[in-house]
C-alpha positions, 0 to 999 in steps of 0.5 A, a space after each residue: 816853878 812849882 815843879 822846881 820847888 818840889 824838886 829842890 825840896 826833895 833833894 834837900 830832904 834826901 840830903 837830910 835823910 842821908 846825913 841822919 842815917 845811922 851806920 847799919 840802920 839802912 842801905 846806902 841806897 835807901 832814901 828817906 826809908 824808901 828802899 832802892 828799886 821802889 816807889 814810896 808813898 808817905 803818910 799825909 802831911 809827913 814832911 819831911 818824909 821819913 817812913 813810907 806808908 806804901 811801898 811799890 815794887 812791880 811795874 804797872 798800875 797800882 790802885 791808890 785808896 784812902 789817900 787824901 791831902 798832901 803826900 810825899 811820893 818818892 821814886 827810888 827806882 833805878 835804871 831811869 824808871 819813871 813813876 806817874 800819878 794818874 787820875 784813872 784807876 788803871 793807870 789812865 789820865 796820868 797828870 804827873 811824871 816822876 823821874 827816877 831818883 826824884 820826889 814830889 809833894 802832891 795832893 793825892 785826893 784826885 789821884 786813883 793810881 800810880 804806875 811804875 814804868 820801865 825805862 
C-alpha cells in the first residue's frame, strides 16, 4: 500500500510540475526539474520536489553521502531503465527498485548508494 501511495503522490507531483512549467523554462521531458535521462535526488523534506540537489546520469552505482531523512528520488530515465536504492556503498543490498518515470519519497538515512541500471 505504501508503494501505491508513493506512486500516486509522484504522479500528482509530476502533473503539478507540468502545469506550472512556464514556456521556454524547461524541456517538455523534464520532470520537477529532473532532466530527461537522469535520476534526481531532492533536498530533505522538499515536498513537492522542485529543484534536485543531486543529478545522476551514468549507469552503475553512485555513492550517497550526508543524505538523511525523507527525500524524493525521481527516475526520469528513458527506455525502461531502473534505479535502485541500496544499503551497500557499491550498489549492494538494494532494497527499493524505481521503474522509469516513477518516483519515491524515501528515508535515505540507511541508503548508501543508488544504482542506475540499463534495461
